[in-house]
C-alpha positions, 0 to 999 in steps of 0.5 A: 856243749854236747858232742852231738851239737858239733854239726850245727856249730860247724854249720853256724860257723860256715854260715858266718864265714860265708856272710863275711866273705860276701860282705868283703867281696861285694859290699864293703872293704876295710881300708887304712890311710897310709899317707898324708896326701888327704890331710886334713880330711883323712889322717894317717891312722884312720880306718875306713869302711869303703862302700863297694856297691855305690858305683855299680853299673846298674843292670837288672839291679839298677832299680833296687840298689842305690847306684850312682855315677862318680861325681866331682868331689867324691873321695874314692878308693882305687887300684893304683894304675901304675901298680894295681896291687896297691890301693890309693884314696884320693878325691875326684877332681875331673870326670870324663869330658872335663877340661882341667887347669890349675893356675897358682894352685887354684883349680879350673874345670871347663874354665870355671874356678872351683871352690874347694874348702877341703884343700890344704896347702903347706908348701912355702916354695912354689913348684910350677909343675905342681901348682900350674898344671898341666905344664908340658915344658918340663916335668917335675921330679917323680912324674911317671915317664909314660904319663908324661908322654900321654899328657902332652897329647891331651893338652889343648889351650893349656887345659888337660882333657879327661878322656872317656872312662877315666878320672882325674884325682888329687889329694886334699893335701895338694902340696904333698900328694902324688896323684893324677898330676904325676901318674895320670888318670884312674880308669873306671875299672880301677875304682873300688868304691867310696869311703863311708865311715871312719870306724876307728882312728888311731894316733899310733898307726903302723905308718909312723915306723921308719923305713919299711916296717917288718912283720914284727914291727907291725905286730908290736904296734898292733899289740900296743894299740890293742892294749892301749886302745883308750889312750891311742884312739882319736875319739873325735874322729871315730865313727865319723862319716867321710865327706 
């Protein structure tokens, strides 16, 4: 490369960085599945590409871009209401105005039984709070205290009423999911987008490290994954659309 070409090279690099920043900021975001709560739909080690544009509010771009409302059954990535620094992924079960009730793990929305073929049940021991939600007589272990107080005010005829601007979400792995049953609604402004694609899936994710992995642990696992990519990749899940 001639020294005289460096201004155009720097301009090209700056342009590439600007495009990458724009895509990450406005259009898409990478996300890694951190827990078992969405099994078998999403597994630990799945790497997702999240569409941040689909739930836009419309406005002047509404006629040009494919915006749409958040629907029941959508899988969404959102800022965890209790700690917005963390991002979670769950499935929307109820939207504003809905009345939700669970009877023996079965979900009823506005009195209608929901047929959820994507749900997994693994627990052999019954839990009345988790399985017959909402229960206002006694909270289960792990229920957020603020949510416990709020929930009792929104229950009518044993049904929880979802307020305007809020969404009720649960994991597909219903018996092992810390979700809206335990910490409450997801505000509309917390929702980032919906997963589009599993662009890679690794059978050796960082999440299998015991306790809190250090930076060195994560670096080791990243190096291992990069050098054993063909052995660790779940090829049947890679480049799979998310439903």
